N, C-alpha and C positions, 0 to 999 in steps of 0.2 A: 399422598398425592404424587403422581409420577413426576420425576425430575425433568426428564425429556418429553416435553409436551409438543403438540403440532406447531405451537407458535415458536418454540425454541428450534425445531426443525426448520421452520420457514426462515427465521432470523440467520440460522446456520448456513443455509443455502446461499442466502443473500450476501453474507460475509465471506463465504468461500469464493463466490464469483468476483466480488469487488476486490478482495485482497489479491486474487490471481491476476486480475487486470493491472492493479498497482505494481505488482512485481514485474509483469511483463513490459510495463512502460519503460523499464530501465534498458530494454533492448532496442529501443528506437534509435538511440544515439550510435549504437554499433551499426545498425541498418543504414542510418544516415551517412556514416563514414564510409561504408562499403559502396554506396551508390553516389557519394559525393554530393549530397544534397542535405546539409546539416540544418539549414533554416527550416526546410519543410519537414525535417525530422522532428525538430523542436515544437513545431506547430502540432504534429501528431502527439508527441509527448505531453504538451500542454492540455490537449483534448482529454487524454486519458486521465491525467491527473485531476482535471476539473470534475470528471464523471465521478471519480472516486471520492473527491472532497464533498460533492453534493449528496453522494449516498450516505455520508455521515449524518446528514440532516434528516434522512428517511430512517436511518437506524435508530436514532434517539427515541422517537415516540413508540416505535415497536418494542424496543428493549425496555423502556420504562413502564410499559403496560404489563410486563411480567410481575412487576411488584403487586399490581392489583389482584392478579390471579394466584398469587402465592398463598399458601396456608398461613394462618395466624400463628400457629405453633412453630417456633424456631424459624421465624420468617427471615431473619438475617442470614442464617447459615444456609437456608434453602436458596435464596437469591445469590448468595456468593457462590454456591456450587454451580448454579445455572450460568452465571457469568463467566465463571472459570472454563465451563464448557465452550462458551463463545470465544474466548481468548484462545483455547486450544485450537478451534476451527480456524482461526486467523493463521496460526502456524502452519496447519495443513494447507491452507490457500497459498502461503508462500512456497512451500514445498512443491505444490502442484505447478505454480509459476515457474519455479526453477527447472521442473521436469520439461516443461513446454518451451523454455527459453530458446534452444536451437531452433526449433520449429517456427517460433514467431519472429526470430531474426530474419528468416527467409520471407515470411508473410509480410512483415513491415517493410522489408527491402522493396518487395513488389508494390505494396500500398503507397510507399513514399514516391516512387516513380510515377505511379498512376495519379497521385494527388498533385503532383507537380504538373503533369498534363492537363489536369482539370483545373489549373490555376487556383489551387487551394480550396476548392469547393468539396467539403466532406459529403454534402448531400448528393451531388452528382457522382462522386466516386462510388458511394453506397449503392445508388440506383443502377449504375451501370454494371456493378460487380455482383449484386445480388441475383444471381441466376445460376443454372446448371453449370454453365462454362466456368464461372467464377469459383463455384464450390470445388470444381475438379482441379482448379489451379491451386486452391488452398490445400486440398489433400496432397498434392504433388509436393508441397512444401514440407511435409512431414519428416522430422529428423529425430532420431533417438539420441538422448544424451550420451556422450562417450567421455571417457577419461582423457582422450587425446585433446579434447577442448581445453584442458588445463596446461597443455605444453607451452612452456615458455613463462608460465605464471610462477613468480617466486616471491618470497617476503620482501624482496627489494622492489618489486613492481607493484606491490599492494600498499595503497595509501593508508597507514595504520591510524593516523589521526581521524581521517574521514570515516573509517570503520567504526571507531569509538563514538564519534558524533552521530553517526546514523543509527547506532544501537539505541542511543538516548532518544533520539527523535522517534524511532519506530516504537519504542516501549511507550512513549507518552501518547502518541497517536492511538496505539492499540487500546490503552487503558483509560484515555482521557474521558470519553462518554460514559463508559461502564462505572469509573470510580466516582464521577459526579452524580450519577443516578443513585448509586449505592450510598453515597454521603447524604442524599436527601432522606435517608432513612435514619441516619445517625443524629440528625439536628431536630430541634423542635419544628413543628409544622410552619411556623412563621418564618422559618430560615430556609424551608425546603426549596422554594423557587429560586432562591439566591445560589443554592448549591447546584441545582440543575443547570443554570445559566453559566456557571463557572467552566463548564466544558468548552465554551467558545474561547474563553480566555486561555485556557490550557492548550488547546489545539492551535490557537492562534500564535502562541509563543513558539510552539513546534514549527508552525509554518514559517515564521520569521527566521529561526535558525536554519531551516532547510534553504530559504531563499538566499540567506547571507553566506553560509559556509559550504553548501553542497552544490547546488545548481550552477553558480558562476564557473567554479572550478571544472565541472563536468563539460560545459559548453566550451570553455577555452581549450580544454584537452581535446575535444572532438574536432575543433578548428584546427588545432595543431597537427593532428593526425592527417586530416584532409590535405593540409598544406605541406605534408612530408617534413614537418619540424619536430615530430615526435613519433615514436614507434607505436604501431597498431597494438601491441601487446599491452601498453599502458592504458588503452581504452578498454580493452578486454578485461584487464584486471580491475579497473574501476567498476565496471558492470558486475563483476563477480563480488567485489567488495560490497557493493550496495545491496545486492540480493541475500548474500550471506549475512550481513550485519542486520538486514531487516528480519531474517529468520531468528537471530539471536535476540533482537529487540522484542519480537512478539513472545518469546520464551521468557525474557526478563520481565515482561508486563505481568506475568503470573506473580512475581516476587514483589512488585510495587504496587500491585492492584489495591490491597487493603491499606497500606501506608499512604498511598495517594488519596484514598477515599477520606481518610481522617485529616489528611492535610486540607482537603477541599471543604470538609465540615467545619474546621477551624477558620478557614478563610472566609466562609459564608458567614460566620458569626462576626468575624472581625471587620469585614468590609463596611 
C-alpha cells in the first residue's frame, strides 16, 4: 500500500495552511506597534489563534481515520511513517510562514487600521476588502525576506528563556494529537478511547504554559514599544524568537513523537 495516499495529501495541505497561519499570527504585534493599535492587533492575533486551535479538532478525526485504512502488516510502522510525514509538513508550514512574515506585517498593518475603522467587525472588514481593489492592495504589500531585517538583532535582544519555553510548547502542540492517536494502537481496545481523549489534556497543558509564560510578556513588550519605553528591536527580536523556536519545536516533535505516545499509553492505563 502507498505511504502517501490522497487522505495524507489532504491532511498535509490542511496542516500546511493552518501552521502557516499560526506562524504569521506572531507578526500581528509588530504590525500593531507600527500603527500604534495594540489592542486591535491583539484582537486579530486572538482570532488567528482560535482558528488554528479549532483546526486541531478537525485534524483529529481525519488523522485517526488513517489507522483504519492502514494495512494489517507492520501497521504500527506504517502509521508512524505517515505521521512523521505530517510532522514534517508542519515544519514546512512554519518555514512558509517565516518566508511570508515581512509581507504579512504590511498586510496586517493595513488590516488593523481598517479593523479599527470598522469598530472591530471582522465580518464588515472582510466584506469590504473582498474585492478586486482589496486584492490589489494585498499584492502591493508583497515583500521579499531580506537579511537586513535582522539588523540590530543580537543574542542580547533575544529572550533565551522564552525561546526554550516555546520550543517545548511547539513540540507538544505538534505531536499532541498524533501521539495520542498512535498511543491508541499501543493499548488494549478498552483503553483506546482514553488514549485518544488524552490529546485534549496534553494540548491543554501547552495552552496554559503559553498563556502563563508567553502571551503576557509579549503584550507588555508591545505596549512598552508603543509608549516609547522600550526599543522596537526588542519586539522584532521577540517575533523572530517565536517563529524560530516554533520551527525548532516542530523538528523536536519528531524526536518526542514515539516517547510521547508511550507516555500517553501509560497514562491511559493509569488514569
